[in-house]
N, C-alpha and C positions, 0 to 999 in steps of 0.2 A: 843034330838030334836032341844032343846033352846040352847045348849053347842056349837051344831051345827053350828046355826043363829050367836050365838056371833063369832066363829072362822072366818065367811064367812064377817062378816063387820071389824074386825079387821082387816083383811089382804084389803080388797076392801080399810079400810083408809089408810093403808099401801101405798098401790099400788098407790092412790092418792096424799098422799105427795111426794112421790118418782118425780112422771112425773112431778109435780111443781117446785122441786126445780129448783136451775138457771142453766145450764151450760157454757161451758166456747169455744165448738166447736164452728167451722166457720170461716169466716173471721172479722178482728176488723179491726177498723181506727185506725190508733195512730195517736193523737195531740203531737208533743212537743213544747213547749213553751220556743225555746230557744232564750240569751241574741240576741239580735239585729232582730231575724227572726225566723217563725212560721215553723214548717217542720211537715207534714202528709207524713204518709206511712204505708201499709197493714201489717199482721201477717194471717197468718191462723193456726187457731189450731185444733187440733183434743185435746179429754180429754180418760184417761181411769181413772175411780175412780177418784183422784185428783190430776193424775201426768198429767201435758201436754206435747207435743211434736208438732212440727213445724218447719212454714217457718215463715221469715219474710224478705219482700222486701224494705229494706231501701233504702237513697241518696248510702248506702257507696258498696249498692250491697245483694245480696242475703245472708241470713243467716241462719242455724237453730237455733230453736228456744226450749228451753227446762225450764219446771216450773211446778208450781202447783195450786190448784185451790179448795179452800175449801165452794164453795156457796157464801161469801160476798169477801173473802182475796185472793188475784192473785198474783203472781212472777211471773216473768219469767227471760232470760237473751238468749243473744246471743255474738256472738262474729267476728265481721267483722275484713278484713285484708282493712290497709288504709298503705299508702306509707311506707315503714320501718317499719310498726308493727300491732301488732294484737292489737283491741281494743274490751273490753268485757262492754254491756251496762248490767245491770242490774232494772228492775224495781218493785215496787211494787204499790198494787194498794188495790183501796174494791168496788165491784162493788154497788151502790146505787141503787134503789127501779127502779126505771126508768129505766136500763138497761145501764146507762154509768159508768166506771171506772174510777177516777179522784187518783194519786199520784206523786210517783216522778220517775225518772230513776240518775242513778248514775253509774259511772266507777269509777273502784278501782285506787287508787291513784289521783285524783282529789277532790277535795273538796264539790264544787258543787255540789248541788241537782235539774235538770231539773222539774218542770213541767208538766205534760202530763195527757190529758184526751186519752179516745178508748168508741167507741162505735161500736156495731155490723154493718156489716156493709152487702150492698147483693151483 
């Protein structure tokens, strides 16, 4: 009987920890600090374990996004078509205790990393 009670407590503890784990599901407002102007757009993500999928509605158009989230670190990328070429944007950031993500966006072949923040949106 004591063993059964201990097992129930362990299971309840694991379930409570999993329920409190952060997720990246839902709509996020992304703010890019571009030189000369700021840009804001929205991405909607679905999370399956650590794998992210979704869509970003950027100034250059809608794009499918793919990435990963481990509970603290997040990364995703998408490719948009602009006149004459396709550009891939790569985001890497960290989720803080307040629920805000801070990080940088990079484009292959360009040396500059652009700061961004992301917050959950309704």
